[in-house]
C-alpha positions, 0 to 999 in steps of 0.5 A: 913186455907187458904194455898196460903195466909199464905205461906212463903220461907225464907233462912235456918240457922243452926238453923232451922236444927233439924225441916228440919230434922224431915221434911226430914227424914219424907218424906223419911220414908213416901215413904218406902225411908231411911234417912241417916243423916251421908252420903247422908243427911250430909249436913243437919247437917250444912246447913250454911257450906254446901249451903251458904258458898259454894254459895248455897241457901238452903230454908224452907216453912212455914206457918204463924205461922211459922210450917216447911211445905217444903224444897229446897236446891240448892248446887253448885257442880262447876261452872257450876253446880249445884244439886237441892236436898232436895225439900220435902213437908209436906203432907198438901202443897202437890198437891196444887202447891207449887212443881212446884212454887218451882222448877220454883224459883230454877230454876230462882235462879240457872240462875240468879246464873250463872249457866249453868246446874241443877242436881238432884237426885231423886227414882222412888216412888216419882212419883209427883216430878218426873212429875214436873221435866219432865215437866220442860225439866228435862232429865234423866241423867247417872249419879247417886251418892245417894244410895237411888236415882235411877233416876237422871236428868238434865237440861240445862239451857238456857240464858230466864229468 
């Protein structure tokens, strides 16, 4: 299959919830990380309330057959800060440049939405993701809130578009 021509992204709804949780939890398990549906991952229990209704975005990445291959969320923290959350990809999408495309798109959307900085937390076992974040200029941050994560980052957005 020609992955590039058959991949699309769209805004997620609560109808996607079970598929999103299944993908996120399976990727976490693959990397030895624990899912936490009543804590860290409770935002996935009501995607529309926790993202869309708050002025954020949660997107799913699918192939032409509608198979879920990836997720990413922008969760407003305050008027100036948005948190990049839940960027996970199925194995068949990894290593093909979608992480970079997805982060670039998230940065552009955060700027367009008027945010001044993007915060994120990740785990040190997710080396490919960390490489992408650092490539885009994310810097280590001292603030950490998520138990399974040990790598907080922040990107200060300038006025470039």
